[in-house]
N, C-alpha and C positions, 0 to 999 in steps of 0.2 A: 504494500500500500504506500510505503514511503518512497519507493523508487520513481513513480511518475512525478511526484512533487519535486524530488531531487533533480530529475532530468529537466523539469520545467525551470527550476531556479538556475541551473547551469546554462540552459538555453537563453534565459534573460541576461545572464552575465556575459555570455558570448556576444549577444546582440548589443549590449551596452558597450563593450570594448570595441567591437567593429564599428559601431555608429560614432563613437568618440574619435576613433582614428580617421574615419572619413571626414568628420567635421574639422579635425585638426588639419588634415590635408587641404581641405577647401580654404581654411583660414590662412594657410601658408602660401596659397597661390598668389602670384603678383597680379591681381586684377586691376590695381590702380598704382601708377608709378609716381604720382605726386603726393606729397604729404597732406594729410587731412587734419582738420581741426576737431572733427567728431569721430567717435568710434562706434563700431557695430556691436551687437549684443554678444555676450559670452554664452553661447547656446549650450556648451558643455556644462557650465555651472548650472544653468536652468534645468538641464536634463538630470543632473545628479540630484538636485534638490527635489525635483518632481519624483524621481524614483525613491528617494529617501522618505518621502511622505507616503507614497502609494505602496511601494514594495521594498521595505527596508531590508528584507533578506536577499534581495537581488544585487545590492551594492554594499558589500562589506568594506570596512574602512581601508583594509589593505589594498583592495582593488581601486578604490577612489584615489588613495595615495599614489599608487603606481601610475595611474592614468594622468593625474594632474602633475606628477613629477616629470613625466615624459613631455607633457605640454609646457611645463616651465623650461625645460631644456631647449625645446624647439623655438619657443617664443622669447628666449633669452631673458627670462625673469629671474629674480633671485631664487636659486633652487631650494625647493621645499617650503618656502614661505606660503605661497598660495595653496599648496597641497595641505599644509597643516591647518590653515584657516578653513578650507573647505571641508576637511575631515571633521573639525570641531563643529562647524555649522551643520553639517549633515547628521552628525551624532545628536545634536540638539533637535533637529527636525525629526529624526527617527523616534527619539524619546517623546517628544511632544505629539507626534502623530499617533503613536501607540496609545498614549494616555487620553487623547481627545476622542470622545465617542461620536458626537454629532458634528461631523466635518462635511463641508461642501467645498466646491472649487474656489470660492471666494476666500474662505478661511485658509485653504492651502496656499492661495496666492499671497495672502497677507503674511503667513508664516514664512514663506519663501522670500518675500520682500524684506522682512526683518533680517533674515539670515544674509541676504545679499548686501544690504546696507551695512550690517555689522562687519561682514567680510571685507568690504571695500574700505570702510573707515579704518578698521584695525590695520589693514595692509598699508594704507597711507601713513598712519601714525608710526608703524614699525619702520617703514622706509625712511621717514623723516628722522627718527631717533638714531637710526643706523648710519645716517649721513650718506645714503645711497642716492644717486641721481633718480629723481622721480619723473614720471610722465607729467605733462601739464594737467592741472586740476580739471580743466574742461574736458579733456580726453577721458580721464578716469570716471568722471561723473556722468558724461554722456553714455559711456558704456554701461554704467550702472542703470541709468534710466531706460536705455534700450533693452537691457536684459530683463528688467522688471516688466516692461511692456510686452516682451516676446514670450514671457512665461506661460500665459494662457494658450498661445499658439503651440508651444512645445507640449503642453498638457493635452491639447486637442489631438495633435499628431500622435503622441504616445498612446493615447486612449483609443482612438478610432482607427488609425492606420497601423500602428505596431501592435495593437490589441493588448496593451499592458493594463491589466485591470487591478484595482486596489485589492490588497490582501484583506480578507474578512477575518473576523474574530474566530470563526470556525476553522479557517485555515491555520491560524496561529496556534489554536488548541491542538489540532492534529499534528502539527509540526513539533510541538512540545510533548506530545504523548498524553495529553490530558483527556482526549476523547476516544 
């Protein structure tokens, strides 16, 4: 009985890793050669936060850390800083998501927004304290705003296109052996 569930979780994990690598590849493509003053959304962060709320078993912290560390290396960010912040934020979302009984997509959007804002602000503070050259403020906060605005689209695509459904209480009980 546990084998179909385990294979489903591994399928979700493989889908997550594949999708994040495709998104990272697209992000690295030189689609615009002139510098911009605004930044696009961080779809990988939005996807991690959506999965942390809906399917916490599909994105363990080690997997999140590995994916974001790879992204840090390719995007030439301070290695491990964003990975650590996203791991902390996703752990908070997993804990909050499990404890909250009456959730809807607006509450999920709100919780993900709080996590995104906290991640961005703490990253900005740490970079400032470490005297590391920072991207312009406008660039950081336009990325934050665009990521917040794209979260419902990521949720829609994950739910309807990728068929990633929320984990029910019955699924959690079966996984823990309570039922």
